[in-house]
N, C-alpha and C positions, 0 to 999 in steps of 0.2 A: 659550418654557419651558416641561415638561411639568411639570401639576401633581402634586407631590411629596405621597404617601400619608402616614400619619401613622405615625409609630415605634411597632415591633413587629406594625403588621396582617403578613397572612397576601401580601400582595400585594407587599409590601415586604422580605419574606423569598427571601436568594438560596437558589435548590433545589439548587445544594450545602451551604448550613449545612444546608438541613434533612435533608435524607441522610446530614451528621454524628451532627445529633442522634438521627436513628433509631437508627443506629449503635452511638452510644455506649451508646444506652437499650438495645440491647441484650446489648450488651458487660455493663453492670453489672448486667441480669437474669440476665445467663450467669453471670457470677461470683457472687452470693448463691443461686443455685440449686447452686452447686460448695460451699460452704462454706454450704451449709445437707444435703447428704450427710452428712458424717459422724456430726451432732446428729442425726438421723435416725438413725444404725446402731448409734448407741451409746443411743439410745433402749430398744430389745433388749435383754433379758434375757441374761446369757452360756449361752451349750448353745441355745437355744431353735431349735427347729427345725419348719416347719411341715408337714413330711413325716410320715408314717405309714410306720413298717416294720412288713412285714409280718412275723409272729412267726415264720414257717416260715426265714425269712432272717439268723434273730437266733442266734447261738450258747447254748447250755445254761446257759452259767455265764459269767458274768465279774465282775473286781477291778481292783478301779483305788485307789490312793490323789490325792483330790482334795484341795485343800486344808490338807494334816494330816491328812485323815479319808479310814480305809481306809474303800469301800464293795463289797460284796461282792452278788453276783444268780444265786441258781437259780431254774432255773425249777423246779417240782414239777408233772408232769404226766405224762399219759403217750404224749402225741402230741403234734410241732408242729403241729397242726392248727391256722385260726384258731378253731375253735368246738371245738378240746376245753374242758375243766373245768379246767384246769387254772393254776397262777398261779405268779407271783414271789415266792418269798423273798429279800428286799434288806434288808442289814446296815449301817449305819453306824457304825462300831466295836464292830461287836457283841452292836448292838441291835437290832430291829426296826422296818425303816421298810413300817409300811403302805401299798399302790397298790392301785390300783381301777383294773380297766380301766372306760374309753367303751366307749359305745355304737361310737361315733367310730375306734375305735381306741388312742387312745391312753393314755396314762396319769396319774394324778395318785398324792401322796401326806395323808399326814394336817397337816402339814408347812407344803404349800404346795397348798390344794385351790385355788386360784382360777385355776392356770392349770393345761394338762393339757401334755403336756409326748410325742415320739414314741416314745421308749422311755423302759424300768424303768431304765434307767442316766442319764439327763435327765433323769429324776424326781429320784431321788437328789441328783446333782450342787443340781437348783434347793434338797433339801432341806437341804443343806447350808449353804448361801448365804445359806437365811432361818433355818439356829441359828446363824451363826455360828461364831467361836472358843470361845467360853467355854460357853456352850450345848448339851446333849447328850441324845437320846432316855431314851424313859423304857424301863430293862431292862423285861423280861418280870415281873408279877406286883408291879410297885413300888406299885400305885393298891390293894394292899387290904393290912389288918393279920391279925397273928396269927390271930384268930377269922376273918378270911374275911370279913369287911364290907369294903366300900369308903373308902378311907381319906379319901374327899373325903362325907361325912356318912352312913355307917351304909346300910342298907337298903333297897332303891330299889323300885318298887310301889304296887298300889294291894293295903292291909291295910281287912278286916274287921272 
């Protein structure tokens, strides 16, 4: 009679059992990876796009109602060249949204300045998302009182 090896040793496992285990591990890994895809996709903000739009390919104006807010944008420049000194004039519900163009060609807004966006429209949508349904942008001139002083603390600067 042949000596028996202890339970759980490598020599006691049937080669078919080992291959079944490998197949099951692979199936579990596949299911876990498939379940993680929607979670990763949902972690990106809506409208985020990694591609940078060429300013010559974008229209001179846009208008869109996004989440109940009217977003309008107009290119204020002499041409469509990337090095043109013009800028986008963007409003949300008629109030100005200040955008800045970064060196890499993306845009960021004063409302959501932690992330850059490929187009002015994408930056405006992100600002609307950040503002929420009840908060609005300041209208032009709302930060000054009748005397021309800043409403948040008066005159600024160095006074000798």
